[in-house]
C-alpha positions in Angstrom: 0.0 0.0 0.0 1.4 3.4 -1.0 0.7 6.2 1.4 0.6 9.9 0.7 2.6 12.3 2.9 -0.7 13.5 4.5 -1.6 9.8 5.3 1.6 9.4 7.3 0.9 12.7 9.2 -2.6 11.6 10.0 -1.5 8.3 11.5 1.2 9.9 13.5 -1.3 12.5 14.8 -3.8 9.8 15.8 -1.6 7.1 17.3 1.6 8.9 18.4 2.3 11.0 21.6 2.5 14.6 20.6 5.8 15.3 22.3 7.5 16.6 19.1 6.6 19.3 16.6 8.6 18.2 13.5 8.5 19.9 10.1 6.0 18.1 7.9 8.4 16.3 5.6 8.3 12.5 5.5 11.8 11.2 4.8 12.5 7.7 3.4 16.1 7.6 2.3 19.4 9.3 3.0 22.9 9.4 1.6 25.8 11.5 2.8 24.5 15.1 3.2 21.2 14.4 1.3 17.9 13.0 2.3 14.8 12.2 0.1 11.1 12.3 1.0 8.5 9.8 0.1 7.8 11.6 -3.1 11.4 11.7 -4.2 12.3 15.3 -3.4 15.9 15.8 -2.3 16.9 18.0 0.7 20.2 19.1 2.1 20.3 18.0 5.7 21.5 20.8 7.9 20.5 19.2 11.3 22.3 15.8 11.1 19.9 14.3 13.5 21.2 16.7 16.2 24.8 15.7 15.3 24.1 12.0 15.4 25.0 11.6 11.7 28.3 13.6 11.6 29.7 11.0 9.3 26.8 11.5 6.8 23.7 9.4 6.2 24.2 5.6 5.7 28.0 5.8 5.6 29.0 2.6 3.6 31.9 1.6 5.9 29.8 1.9 9.0 27.0 0.1 7.3 29.3 -2.7 6.3 30.6 -3.1 9.9 27.1 -3.2 11.2 25.9 -5.8 8.7 29.0 -8.0 9.2 28.7 -7.9 13.0 24.9 -8.5 12.8 25.6 -11.7 10.9 27.9 -13.0 13.7 26.6 -11.8 17.1 24.5 -8.9 18.2 23.9 -9.2 22.0 25.4 -11.1 24.9 24.5 -8.8 27.8 27.4 -8.0 30.1 26.9 -11.4 31.8 29.4 -12.7 29.3 32.3 -11.1 27.4 32.4 -10.4 23.6 35.2 -9.9 21.2 34.3 -6.3 20.3 34.2 -4.6 23.7 37.9 -4.7 24.5 38.8 -3.5 21.0 36.3 -0.6 21.4 37.8 0.3 24.8 41.4 0.3 23.3 40.5 2.4 20.3 38.4 5.0 22.0 41.0 5.4 24.9 43.9 5.8 22.4 41.9 8.4 20.4 40.7 10.5 23.4 43.5 9.9 25.9 41.1 8.3 28.4 41.9 5.8 31.1 38.5 4.1 31.6 35.3 3.7 29.6 31.8 3.0 30.7 29.7 2.1 27.6 26.0 3.0 27.6 23.3 3.5 25.0 21.8 7.0 25.0 23.3 10.4 25.8 20.9 10.7 28.8 22.2 7.4 30.1 25.7 8.6 29.9 24.8 11.7 31.9 23.0 9.8 34.5 25.9 7.3 34.8 28.4 10.2 35.3 26.2 11.7 38.0 26.1 8.4 39.8 29.8 7.7 39.5 30.8 11.2 40.6 28.5 11.1 43.6 29.9 7.7 44.7 33.5 9.1 44.2 32.5 12.0 46.5 31.5 9.7 49.3 34.2 7.1 49.0 37.2 9.2 48.0 36.6 12.8 48.8 34.8 12.1 52.0 31.6 14.0 51.5 28.9 13.1 54.2 26.3 10.5 53.1 23.6 11.9 50.8 25.1 15.4 50.8 26.9 15.4 47.5 26.3 18.5 45.3 26.8 18.9 41.5 26.9 22.3 39.9 25.2 22.8 36.5 24.4 25.8 34.3 21.3 27.7 33.3 19.9 26.8 29.9 21.6 23.5 30.0 20.4 20.5 28.0 21.6 17.1 29.2 18.7 14.8 28.4 15.1 14.1 29.3 15.1 11.7 32.3 13.5 12.7 35.6 16.9 13.1 37.2 18.1 15.4 34.4 15.1 17.6 33.8 15.1 18.2 37.6 18.1 20.5 37.1 16.9 22.0 33.8 15.9 25.7 33.7 13.7 25.2 30.7 10.0 25.4 31.8 8.9 23.2 28.9 11.4 20.4 29.9 10.5 20.3 33.7 7.0 21.7 34.2 4.6 19.0 35.4 7.2 16.3 36.0 8.2 16.9 39.6 9.1 16.3 42.4 12.8 16.3 41.5 15.9 15.0 43.2 18.0 17.4 45.3 21.7 17.9 45.1 22.1 20.3 42.1 23.2 24.0 42.1 22.5 26.1 39.1 24.8 28.9 38.0 25.0 31.1 34.8 26.8 29.6 31.8 30.2 31.1 30.9 30.7 32.7 34.4 33.8 31.2 36.1 33.4 33.5 39.1 29.9 32.1 39.7 31.4 28.6 39.6 34.0 29.5 42.2 31.4 31.1 44.5 29.0 28.1 44.2 31.6 25.5 45.3 31.2 24.1 48.8 33.0 21.4 50.7 30.3 19.0 49.5 30.7 19.8 45.8 31.7 16.7 43.8 31.3 17.8 40.2 30.6 20.5 37.7 28.6 19.3 34.7 28.7 21.6 31.7 28.5 21.7 27.9 31.5 23.2 26.1 29.0 24.9 23.8 25.3 24.9 24.7 23.6 23.4 21.7 19.9 23.2 22.5 20.1 26.7 24.0 21.0 28.0 20.6 24.8 27.4 20.1 25.8 29.6 23.0 29.6 29.9 23.0 31.3 30.8 26.3 33.9 33.5 26.5 37.4 32.7 25.3 39.4 30.8 28.0 36.3 29.9 30.0 37.1 26.2 30.1 40.7 26.9 31.0 39.6 28.8 34.1 36.9 26.2 34.9 39.6 23.4 34.7 41.8 25.4 37.2 38.9 26.0 39.6 37.8 22.4 39.6 41.4 21.1 40.1 42.0 23.5 43.0 38.8 22.5 44.8 39.0 18.7 44.1 35.8 18.9 42.0 35.3 16.6 39.0 34.9 18.4 35.7 32.2 16.7 33.6 32.0 17.8 30.0 28.9 16.8 28.1 30.3 16.5 24.6 27.4 14.4 23.3 26.5 17.1 20.7 29.8 19.0 20.5 32.1 16.0 20.4 33.4 13.8 17.6 34.3 16.5 15.2 31.3 18.8 15.3 33.3 21.9 16.3 36.3 21.3 14.2 38.2 19.3 16.9 37.7 15.7 18.0 36.4 17.1 21.3 35.4 20.7 21.9 37.5 20.8 25.0 40.6 20.9 22.7 39.8 24.5 21.8 40.8 25.5 25.3 43.6 22.9 25.7 42.0 21.2 28.7 41.0 17.6 29.6 37.9 16.9 31.6 37.8 14.3 34.4 34.8 12.8 32.7 33.8 13.3 29.1 30.4 12.2 27.8 30.1 11.1 24.2 27.2 9.7 22.2 25.2 10.6 19.1 27.9 10.4 16.4 29.6 7.6 18.2 27.5 5.3 16.0 27.2 7.5 12.9 23.5 7.4 13.4 23.2 3.6 12.9 22.5 2.6 16.5 22.2 4.1 20.0 25.7 4.1 21.5 27.2 6.4 24.2 30.0 6.3 26.7 31.5 7.9 29.8 35.2 8.5 29.3 37.1 9.0 32.6 40.0 8.3 34.8 40.4 5.2 37.0 39.8 7.2 40.2 36.2 8.0 39.4 35.0 4.9 37.4 37.0 2.7 39.7 34.4 3.3 42.4 31.8 1.2 40.5 31.8 -2.4 41.6 29.9 -5.4 40.1 26.2 -5.1 40.5 26.2 -1.3 41.2 25.5 0.0 37.7 24.9 -1.6 34.3 22.9 -1.8 31.1 21.7 -4.9 29.2 22.6 -3.4 25.8 25.5 -1.2 27.0 28.8 -2.4 25.4 27.0 -5.1 23.2 29.1 -6.4 20.3 26.9 -4.8 17.6 27.2 -1.4 19.3 31.0 -1.7 19.7 31.6 -2.8 16.1 29.5 0.2 14.8 31.2 2.6 17.2 34.7 1.4 16.1 33.8 2.0 12.4 32.3 5.3 13.2 35.4 6.6 14.9 37.6 5.2 12.1 35.9 7.0 9.3 36.0 10.3 11.3 39.8 10.1 11.3 40.6 8.3 8.1 38.4 10.6 5.9 39.6 13.8 7.6 36.1 14.8 8.6 37.2 16.8 11.7 39.5 19.1 9.7 36.8 19.4 7.1 34.4 20.6 9.8 36.8 23.3 10.8 37.4 24.5 7.2 33.8 24.2 5.9 32.4 25.6 9.2 34.5 28.8 8.7 33.4 29.1 5.1 29.7 28.5 5.9 29.8 31.0 8.8 31.4 33.7 6.7 28.7 33.2 4.0 25.9 33.5 6.6 27.4 36.6 8.2 27.1 38.4 4.8 23.3 38.2 5.0 21.7 41.4 6.0 18.3 41.5 7.7 17.5 43.9 10.6 15.6 41.0 12.3 18.8 39.0 12.7 20.3 39.5 16.1 23.4 37.4 15.8 25.1 34.8 13.6 27.7 32.7 15.5 29.3 29.3 15.4 32.3 27.0 15.8 33.1 24.4 13.2 29.9 23.1 11.7 27.8 24.1 14.8 26.3 27.4 13.7 23.3 29.4 14.7 21.3 32.4 13.3 19.4 34.1 16.1 16.5 36.5 15.4 15.2 39.4 17.4 11.8 38.7 19.1 10.2 41.0 16.6 10.8 38.3 14.0 8.1 36.3 15.8 10.0 33.1 15.8 12.4 31.2 13.5 10.0 28.5 12.5 8.7 30.3 9.4 12.2 30.6 8.1 12.7 26.8 8.6 9.5 26.2 6.7 10.6 28.4 3.8 13.9 26.6 3.6 12.1 23.2 3.6 10.3 24.4 0.5 13.6 25.3 -1.0 15.1 21.9 -0.3 17.1 22.5 2.8 16.2 21.0 6.2 17.0 22.8 9.5 15.2 23.3 12.8 14.5 26.1 15.2 15.5 26.0 18.8 14.3 28.2 21.7 11.8 29.8 19.4 14.1 32.5 17.9 17.2 30.6 16.7 18.0 28.4 13.7 20.8 25.8 13.9 22.8 24.9 10.9 24.7 21.6 11.6 25.2 19.6 8.4 27.2 16.3 8.3 30.9 16.8 8.5 31.3 15.4 5.0 29.8 18.6 3.5 31.7 20.2 0.6 32.1 23.8 -0.6 29.7 23.4 -3.5 27.1 22.1 -1.1 27.5 25.1 1.1 27.4 27.4 -1.9 24.1 25.9 -2.9 22.8 26.1 0.7 23.7 29.8 0.9 21.8 30.4 -2.4 18.7 29.0 -0.7 19.3 30.6 2.8 20.0 34.1 1.7 16.6 34.9 0.1 14.7 33.0 2.8 16.4 34.9 5.6 16.1 38.2 3.8 12.4 37.8 3.4 
């Protein structure tokens, strides 16, 4: 049976929970930077599934690794060992200079796992009194959708109606190292922060912010937890965004592009001191570290490096940003970015960015608004100059309108 686009929309509306407001395009195929809808129209993907497909849609080498592993063994649980997990550990540690890895599935699971591990470290190593551990987070953060995480969100849409929430979190302004220093107490065990706030609208902190944060955390024996689930794995023109400030976190959280969009894979990268507090039976995941996930993650990391996607993100991001900054519209408040993580923010008088996203969809380019007034442009890291030239030809008239 062949369905029309409106048929798909009707079924979704009737049977699905209405917790998303997607653009009304029904996609059926993807390749590299392009996706096609059910009627065969082609679109340039400038969202990359929120950076999950950094390597481009349906990358053939990741696909091959997935198919080959799926023929052999997909899941053992962690009750037994498999021949892919150790190889994944070795390759990701060598690449990121990590000492220990905790594999999980979703980004939110990685965040929750880091919170658990850091609290336990606080009690067993730092000597914080039982149930008194504090973790500092930032305003306008986005770390996931679980009850634990939305409890320290400042977004009313994310937290309203879902309480009561767990205590133990202190909220400070993003990009303010003095506020961090002032918030630390003898019970502070961690500071959880995004190097660049993605969902908030690609908010880039002041130069040197992470350098100062690293120093503050070290002086106060506080674990620095960097959520690189969206910024990591090449998106900002570095393997990890922390490299722009020349720092290393105590815990780094990665996900999304860790599988190139083929499978849910995430990981907590850390030192032995923190992850060493977890003993058998205290934390786990049925699917975390399964052989299929590990094989896919290994291939995803390989193609990032072998195909020079990270350096390409730096070069093409600068080119894309420069082109966008030439656009003139009094309703545009700011155009900013790092690598291929770019935002165009409008003044409130523009009455939202959604209408621009709708216009671009009609022109064959897919992007999405965030926080009402901002559009993010985050294409796959495989994008080329001629793709960007074409994109700018569509974006300029749409944003001038």
